[in-house]
TORBALO-58504 format. One line per field, with one value per residue (C-alpha): residue number from 1; residue in three letters; x, y, z. Coordinates in steps of 0.5 Angstrom, whole numbers, plus 500, padded with zeros to 3 digits. Each point is the difference from the previous one (the first is absolute). Last residue first. Layout:
nr	[NUM	...]
rest	[Ala	...]
u	[X	...]
v	[Y	...]
w	[Z	...]
***
This chain:
nr	[650	649	648	647	646	645	644	643	642	641	640	639	638	637	636	635	634	633	632	631	630	629	628	627	626	625	624	623	622	621	620	619	618	617	616	615	614	613	612	611	610	609	608	607	606	605	604	603	602	601	600	599	598	597	596	595	594	593	592	591	590	589	588	587	586	585	584	583	582	581	580	579	578	577	576	575	574	573	572	571	570	569	568	567	566	565	564	563	562	561	560	559	558	557	556	555	554	553	552	551	550	549	548	547	546	545	544	543	542	541	540	539	538	537	536	535	534	533	532	531	530	529	528	527	526	525	524	523	522	521	520	519	518	517	516	515	514	513	512	511	510	509	508	507	506	505	504	503	502	501	500	499	498	497	496	495	494	493	492	491	490	489	488	487	486	485	484	483	482	481	480	479	478	477	476	475	474	473	472	471	470	469	468	467	466	465	464	463	462	461	460	459	458	457	456	455	454	453	452	451	450	449	448	447	446	445	444	443	442	441	440	439	438	437	436	435	434	433	432	431	430	429	428	427	426	425	424	423	422	421	420	419	418	417	416	415	414	413	412	411	410	409	408	407	406	405	404	403	402	401	400	399	398	397	396	395	394	393	392	391	390	389	388	387	386	385	384	383	382	381	380	379	378	377	376	375	374	373	372	371	370	369	368	367	366	365	364	363	362	361	360	359	358	357	356	355	354	353	352	351	350	349	348	347	346	345	344	343	342	341	340	339	338	337	336	335	334	333	332	331	330	329	328	327	326	325	324	323	322	321	320	319	318	317	316	315	314	313	312	311	310	309	308	307	306	305	304	303	302	301	300	299	298	297	296	295	294	293	292	291	290	289	288	287	286	285	284	283	282	281	280	279	278	277	276	275	274	273	272	271	270	269	268	267	266	265	264	263	262	261	260	259	258	257	256	255	254	253	252	251	250	249	248	247	246	245	244	243	242	241	240	239	238	237	236	235	234	233	232	231	230	229	228	227	226	225	224	223	222	221	220	219	218	217	216	215	214	213	212	211	210	209	208	207	206	205	204	203	202	201	200	199	198	197	196	195	194	193	192	191	190	189	188	187	186	185	184	183	182	181	180	179	178	177	176	175	174	173	172	171	170	169	168	167	166	165	164	163	162	161	160	159	158	157	156	155	154	153	152	151	150	149	148	147	146	145	144	143	142	141	140	139	138	137	136	135	134	133	132	131	130	129	128	127	126	125	124	123	122	121	120	119	118	117	116	115	114	113	112	111	110	109	108	107	106	105	104	103	102	101	100	99	98	97	96	95	94	93	92	91	90	89	88	87	86	85	84	83	82	81	80	79	78	77	76	75	74	73	72	71	70	69	68	67	66	65	64	63	62	61	60	59	58	57	56	55	54	53	52	51	50	49	48	47	46	45	44	43	42	41	40	39	38	37	36	35	34	33	32	31	30	29	28	27	26	25	24	23	22	21	20	19	18	17	16	15	14	13	12	11	10	9	8	7	6	5	4	3	2	1]
rest	[Asn	Leu	Gln	Glu	Ile	Lys	Val	Ile	Pro	Gly	Phe	Lys	Glu	Lys	Leu	Gln	Leu	Leu	Glu	Asn	Lys	Gln	Ile	Glu	Tyr	Ile	Asp	Phe	Leu	Thr	Gln	Pro	Ile	Asn	Pro	Glu	Lys	Ser	Tyr	Ala	Glu	His	Gln	Leu	Glu	Ile	Arg	Ala	Ile	Ile	Lys	Asp	Val	Tyr	Leu	Ser	Phe	Gln	Met	Asn	Tyr	Leu	Glu	Ile	Pro	Tyr	Glu	Lys	Asp	Ile	Ser	Thr	Phe	Leu	Pro	Val	Leu	Asp	Glu	Tyr	Lys	Pro	Ile	Phe	Gly	Ile	Pro	Thr	Thr	Val	Ala	Asp	Val	Asp	Gly	Asn	Ala	Phe	Leu	Glu	Leu	Trp	Gly	Leu	Trp	Val	Lys	Val	Asp	Lys	Lys	Glu	Gly	Leu	Leu	Ala	Pro	Gly	Gln	Gly	Gly	Arg	Asn	Glu	Gln	Ser	Leu	Phe	Tyr	Asn	Leu	Gly	Ala	Met	Val	Pro	Arg	Thr	Thr	Ala	Asn	Phe	Lys	Ser	Ser	Asn	Phe	Phe	Ile	Phe	Gln	Ala	Lys	Met	Tyr	Asp	Ala	Leu	Ala	Gly	Pro	Ile	Phe	Pro	Ala	Asn	Ala	Trp	Pro	Gln	Arg	Asn	Val	Gly	Thr	Ala	Gly	Val	Glu	Met	Ala	Thr	Ala	Lys	Ser	Val	Ile	Ser	Ala	Gly	Ile	Ala	Val	Gly	Ala	Asn	Ala	Thr	Lys	Ala	Val	Trp	Val	Pro	Pro	Met	Thr	Asp	Ser	Asp	Arg	Gly	Ser	Tyr	Thr	Ile	Val	Lys	Val	Pro	Ala	Gly	Glu	Pro	Asn	Glu	Ser	Leu	Glu	Thr	Ala	His	Asn	Ala	Ile	Ala	Thr	Ala	Val	Leu	Thr	Cys	Arg	Ser	Asn	Lys	His	Ser	Met	Pro	Ile	Leu	Lys	Gly	Asn	Ala	Asp	Thr	Lys	Gly	Lys	Thr	Trp	Glu	Gly	Gln	Phe	Asn	Ile	Gly	Asp	Ser	Pro	Cys	Glu	Glu	Gly	Asn	Gly	Val	Trp	Tyr	Pro	Val	Gly	Asp	Asn	Ile	Leu	Val	Asn	Ser	Trp	Ile	Val	Glu	Thr	Gly	Asp	Gly	Arg	Leu	Cys	Asp	Met	Leu	Asn	Pro	Asp	Gly	Glu	Arg	Asn	Val	Asp	Glu	Val	Ile	Gly	Phe	Ile	Gly	Lys	Glu	Pro	Asn	Ile	Ala	Arg	Leu	Trp	Gly	Glu	Lys	Asp	Ile	Trp	Phe	Gln	Ala	Leu	Asp	Asp	Gly	Ile	Phe	Asp	Ser	Gly	Val	Met	Ala	Thr	Thr	Thr	Lys	Gly	Cys	Gly	Ser	Pro	Ala	Ala	Gly	Ala	Phe	Phe	Thr	Lys	Arg	Gly	Gly	Pro	Gly	Thr	Met	Gly	Thr	Ile	Phe	Met	His	Glu	Ser	Leu	Gln	Glu	Glu	Ile	Lys	Tyr	Tyr	Thr	Ala	Tyr	Asp	Val	Ser	Phe	Arg	His	Asn	Gly	Lys	Lys	Leu	Leu	Leu	Thr	Asn	Gly	Ala	Tyr	Thr	Cys	Phe	Thr	Ser	Tyr	Thr	Thr	Phe	Trp	Ser	Arg	Asp	Met	Leu	Ile	Arg	Ala	Asn	Pro	Val	Asp	Glu	Ser	Thr	Asn	Asn	Gly	Glu	Ser	His	Ile	Asn	Thr	Phe	Phe	Ile	Gly	Thr	Arg	Lys	Ala	Glu	Ala	Asp	Phe	Asp	Ala	Phe	Arg	Asn	Arg	Tyr	Leu	Leu	Glu	Ala	Ser	His	Leu	Val	Tyr	Gly	Ser	Ser	Ser	Ile	Glu	Ile	Ala	Pro	Met	Thr	Ala	Glu	Ala	Gly	Val	Pro	Gly	Arg	Ser	Tyr	Phe	Gly	Val	Met	Leu	Thr	Lys	Gly	Ala	Met	Ile	Gly	Pro	Met	Phe	Glu	Lys	Ile	Tyr	Glu	Thr	Ala	Glu	Asp	Arg	Leu	Ile	Thr	Lys	Ala	Leu	Ser	Ser	Met	Asn	Asp	Gly	Glu	Asn	Ile	Ile	Tyr	Phe	Thr	Gln	Lys	Val	Leu	Arg	Ala	Gln	Asp	Gln	Pro	Leu	Asp	Tyr	His	Ile	Thr	His	Gly	Ala	Lys	Ala	Leu	Lys	Lys	Glu	Glu	Gly	Gln	Gln	Leu	Ser	Tyr	Asp	Arg	Ile	Trp	Gln	Val	Asp	Glu	Pro	Thr	Gly	Thr	Asn	Ile	Phe	Val	Asn	Asp	Pro	Arg	Cys	Met	Ser	Ile	Ala	Asn	Ala	Ile	Lys	Ile	Leu	Ala	Glu	Glu	Asn	Thr	Ile	Arg	Asn	Leu	Lys	Glu	Arg	Asn	Val	Ser	Asp	Ile	Thr	Ser	Ser	Phe	Ile	Ala	Gln	Ala	Glu	Ser	Ile	Asn	Arg	Ile	Gly	Gly	Val	Gly	Glu	Leu	Ile	Asp	Glu	Gly	Gln	Lys	Leu	Glu	Leu	Met]
u	[323	498	495	498	498	494	500	495	501	505	506	506	498	496	506	504	494	500	507	499	494	504	506	496	496	506	503	494	501	506	500	496	494	502	494	494	496	506	497	493	503	505	494	496	506	501	494	499	506	497	494	504	505	494	505	497	500	492	498	506	499	493	502	505	495	500	496	497	501	503	507	499	499	508	502	499	502	507	500	497	506	499	501	506	500	496	505	500	504	497	501	504	497	503	504	496	497	497	498	495	498	498	495	499	496	498	496	497	497	495	496	498	504	498	496	493	498	498	504	508	505	503	496	494	502	501	506	499	505	506	507	506	507	505	505	503	508	501	504	504	502	495	504	502	493	497	493	501	502	496	494	503	500	493	497	503	499	492	501	497	493	500	494	496	507	500	499	506	498	493	498	492	495	494	496	501	495	500	506	500	495	506	503	503	507	508	506	506	503	501	503	505	503	500	504	505	501	502	497	493	496	493	494	492	502	500	495	492	496	505	498	506	506	507	504	506	504	504	498	503	494	501	504	495	498	491	499	505	496	494	501	493	498	494	498	497	507	498	496	493	496	495	499	495	503	496	494	496	493	501	496	497	500	494	503	496	503	498	498	499	501	498	504	498	505	506	505	495	495	497	497	500	505	506	503	507	506	502	499	497	499	496	500	495	496	493	502	506	502	508	501	506	502	503	503	502	502	498	495	501	496	505	506	500	498	507	503	496	502	499	495	497	497	503	498	498	503	504	505	501	505	503	508	502	507	501	508	505	508	505	505	507	504	499	493	497	493	492	494	493	493	494	499	505	503	498	504	499	498	494	497	505	498	492	501	504	494	500	494	504	507	505	506	505	504	503	503	503	499	504	496	505	497	496	496	497	500	496	501	495	502	498	507	504	507	507	507	502	498	496	499	497	496	499	497	495	498	499	495	497	499	498	494	498	500	501	494	495	494	501	502	495	494	497	500	499	507	506	507	507	507	507	501	504	495	494	495	493	493	495	492	496	497	498	497	493	500	500	505	499	507	504	506	507	508	506	507	506	507	507	507	499	503	497	494	500	502	494	495	503	494	494	503	493	502	496	494	495	501	500	494	496	503	498	492	500	501	502	507	507	505	507	506	507	504	504	505	506	495	500	493	497	497	495	500	494	498	492	495	494	495	493	495	494	505	505	500	501	505	502	496	502	507	501	498	504	506	500	500	505	505	499	496	503	497	506	501	504	505	501	506	499	499	496	498	497	493	499	493	494	494	500	503	494	502	494	494	498	494	495	502	505	496	504	498	503	502	503	495	496	493	502	501	500	505	499	495	502	499	504	505	500	501	505	504	499	502	506	501	498	505	506	503	500	495	499	493	497	493	496	505	502	504	505	501	501	504	505	500	502	505	503	500	504	505	500	503	499	493	498	496	496	497	499	496	496	498	500	495	503	497	502	507	502	500	504	505	501	500	505	504	500	497	493	496	496	500	507	502	496	503	507	502	506	505	500	504	503	498	504]
v	[270	506	503	493	500	506	504	505	506	503	497	504	503	495	494	505	500	492	499	505	496	494	502	503	493	497	504	499	493	500	504	494	502	501	504	499	507	501	493	504	506	496	496	505	503	494	499	509	498	495	504	506	495	496	496	496	492	498	506	499	493	501	504	496	494	493	495	495	492	498	498	507	505	496	501	508	501	499	506	505	500	498	505	501	504	506	505	496	495	496	493	494	493	493	501	495	506	504	493	499	507	500	494	502	506	496	495	506	502	494	505	506	506	507	500	503	507	504	503	500	504	495	502	500	493	497	496	496	494	502	497	502	496	497	496	494	500	492	502	507	497	499	499	507	501	507	496	499	506	504	496	500	508	500	496	504	506	498	499	493	496	500	496	505	504	493	503	502	507	501	507	501	502	501	496	494	499	492	498	495	504	505	507	502	498	503	497	505	496	494	504	503	493	499	507	497	494	505	501	498	497	502	498	502	507	505	506	499	495	497	493	497	497	497	495	496	495	495	496	493	495	497	495	498	496	500	506	497	494	503	505	502	501	495	503	494	500	507	498	504	506	504	507	506	506	504	497	496	501	508	503	508	506	502	501	495	495	499	494	500	494	495	499	496	500	505	497	496	496	499	505	502	494	502	498	500	504	499	508	500	493	494	494	494	496	502	508	501	508	501	501	495	493	495	495	493	499	493	503	506	507	503	496	501	507	502	496	505	507	505	498	494	505	502	508	499	494	502	495	496	495	494	497	506	503	501	498	505	500	506	496	502	494	498	502	506	501	500	499	502	501	501	496	495	494	501	497	503	506	504	497	504	507	498	499	507	504	506	498	499	504	497	498	495	494	498	493	499	493	500	495	502	507	501	497	504	498	502	504	504	506	502	500	496	502	496	499	508	502	493	502	507	501	492	499	506	498	493	502	504	494	496	505	500	493	495	505	497	504	507	499	493	505	497	505	500	499	500	499	499	498	501	502	507	502	498	500	503	499	502	500	504	504	493	497	503	497	493	495	497	500	499	498	501	498	500	498	500	497	501	497	499	492	499	502	497	493	500	502	495	494	506	504	502	503	507	503	494	497	508	500	494	503	507	496	496	506	499	502	498	501	498	502	498	504	499	505	495	495	494	498	504	506	503	493	498	497	500	501	500	503	497	504	501	505	502	507	498	505	505	505	504	497	501	507	502	496	505	506	497	498	507	500	502	502	500	506	503	494	498	502	496	505	496	494	498	496	501	502	498	503	507	495	495	496	498	497	501	506	495	494	495	495	493	495	494	496	493	497	505	502	504	497	506	503	503	496	497	493	502	502	495	495	503	500	493	499	503	495	494	502	501	507	498	505	500	501	503	500	504	506	504	506	502	492	498	505	500	492	502	504	496	494	505	502	492	498	493	498	494	500	504	495	495	506	501	491	501	506	507	504	498	496	505	506	495	500	507	501	495	504	506	507	499	506	501	507	502	494	503	507	498	506	505	498	493	503	506	504	506]
w	[288	505	494	499	508	498	506	503	503	495	496	502	507	502	499	505	505	499	501	507	502	499	504	506	500	501	505	504	500	502	506	504	504	507	502	495	499	494	497	498	498	495	498	498	496	496	498	498	497	495	499	497	496	496	497	495	500	500	495	496	500	497	495	497	499	504	497	503	500	506	496	496	506	502	494	500	506	498	495	505	503	507	506	505	506	503	497	494	496	494	500	498	498	501	507	503	505	494	497	506	501	493	501	507	497	494	504	504	493	502	505	495	499	498	506	499	503	495	493	499	502	505	505	497	497	507	503	504	500	502	501	503	499	505	496	504	503	497	494	503	506	507	506	500	503	497	499	507	504	496	502	507	500	498	505	506	496	500	508	502	499	492	498	497	498	495	493	500	503	499	500	499	495	504	504	505	506	499	496	494	497	497	500	494	500	501	500	502	504	495	494	505	502	493	499	506	496	494	493	502	494	498	498	498	500	507	501	498	503	504	505	502	497	504	496	501	495	500	506	501	503	507	502	505	494	500	495	496	499	500	494	499	493	500	507	505	503	502	505	501	503	496	502	499	503	494	504	494	496	502	504	497	504	502	508	503	494	494	496	493	498	506	506	507	506	499	497	495	500	492	495	494	497	496	493	501	500	507	502	506	503	499	504	498	506	496	501	504	500	503	506	501	497	503	494	499	493	496	495	495	502	505	498	493	502	503	494	496	503	496	494	504	506	506	500	508	503	504	502	507	496	503	503	504	501	493	500	497	498	499	496	503	499	508	500	501	504	498	503	495	501	496	493	500	496	492	496	493	503	498	507	504	496	501	508	501	496	504	504	506	500	495	502	494	500	493	498	494	496	493	495	495	500	506	505	505	508	506	507	503	504	508	502	506	498	503	500	500	506	503	507	500	493	499	506	500	493	503	505	496	495	506	500	492	500	505	504	496	504	497	494	499	502	506	506	507	502	498	505	496	503	499	507	498	495	503	494	502	496	503	500	505	494	496	507	499	493	502	500	507	501	494	503	498	503	497	502	496	500	503	501	492	499	507	498	494	504	504	495	494	501	502	493	497	493	500	496	499	507	503	496	504	507	498	498	506	504	507	499	501	496	501	496	497	496	494	497	500	497	504	500	493	502	506	504	503	507	501	506	500	506	500	502	505	505	495	502	507	501	495	501	506	501	493	500	506	498	494	504	504	494	496	494	494	493	495	494	504	501	507	505	507	505	505	497	494	498	493	498	495	501	496	495	500	494	495	501	507	500	496	504	496	495	499	494	498	495	500	496	495	502	506	508	505	505	506	502	506	496	495	503	505	493	497	506	502	492	501	506	496	494	506	501	508	502	507	503	506	504	503	499	507	495	506	502	493	497	507	498	493	502	505	495	495	506	501	494	499	496	499	507	495	497	506	503	494	501	507	501	502	506	506	498	495	505	505	495	499	507	501	493	504	500	499	502	494	501	502	495	494	502	500	505	496	497	496	494	499	493	500]
***
């Protein structure tokens, strides 16, 4: 269970400000008249006390209140440049930011939930008791902003007024972090008081990079106080660790939905996009995938792109699943972004008129380059580790790539040609008809399959696996990635799973509105499916086919073959979809992609069954689904052998 406002509020305990009179005294002594006049427009006393405590604890030289006006946003851009956090590039509106070599991905081993004694947490969550967290904050955060400016921004995680939107405060000494926040989130200074009153809660985020040296990084921490919806981040700049509105507040949203919004809301690590079907029909998708598994590519394939990373859901009065993107921008991985696979994004990155913050890519003569861009690239420049020349190796003799695998671009989503801007800002949300779950699976599951029931759909989400990626420092091997959300689920997995079963089985849905739930897998390799070599069986543009088939299936335009794992596309329905992207689709390729490798699927089921058996209180429904699928697969094997072609089931 999650109990709000339990235990001491560490921020208040360390800052020492306990009422509005003390807060106003701090403001009078630390904030100039211009910024004090701005802050006077905020009336929420709880928010003001939190800001005062941040000032009292961090002891900045100056305070800047960002109201979101063009003048304030330009001040932040200029401050970041003056501090050397960003540098201008050749193209107008483009800048480069480099994180420290030790801080170019999520610091998973240094990220903790602050908990109280007896809190029931996910077995995948790293935790720190409140007293220990307090000692860390007392040691490292007082005076951490000395010589710097503390900046405060007021944001909305979603369109103002949407049922699942949450307000949040971002406090940082980093111009780069506040600049990123302006591109990724909706500055809603004018609406903050009303939104905080409507929701009854808001999130608070406090970050400082300190002196920003490599020697400081071992002391870096990302601490998330579940009970007080407050995050603390120190001695790092990578946006995944510092732009706490993003994954830090996503974690709080997951907690809040799991324990306080049962059958009402979900908070997911999902893209939102729309596909145009026959007759101009719009069908909206939301889909989960771990970082580095094609989530952004999938989102941008849609004709009506809304978001590539996070989604907030609720069920409306008519029984439709509604989704909003809490973000308004993209913090996207650029490796392998190219004209062939991502034409709309490339138009923004290489065209004029789009503001872009680049991070950890190669810069040559003011132009960014990255691995997999499909362009002719220079043989030298400055990249994420300093001066670089082609063929340069690190201390271990390993080749240093042109750009870091986790190098990023940050830009507003409205710049992308297929962005559904009007719908993205509509508080009614997008009506979602298809939910997808995908991982990085080279040998087991087919490119697309549909769950036969809502419970089986939840099981698909619970069973995602993926190779460890460059998005997490220190992560290796093949990982289970339940719902692609597991790193962001604070409470017990059993509680989260129960909330999923309840939500997707809700009687608020009807036969027309209940979403289709499906699995996607883009990473089958030739050598694992009867071919030769490690090459993939598909390519990026095939994603449009898999989503296109789901669009037809969800609207009843095609049927499917029933298998133990779910509904599989018929070959004849895929051929015209491949023709539409100028590709042939031989039956031999269909058989390689969609044949059921029974032993491998059973092994995957047993892996999941064993792992979840170690989690207390997992709903029996999950194990029942696994058992049914396993028994049906064994029957197929007895009849057809270990590899079953779909044509044998037609």
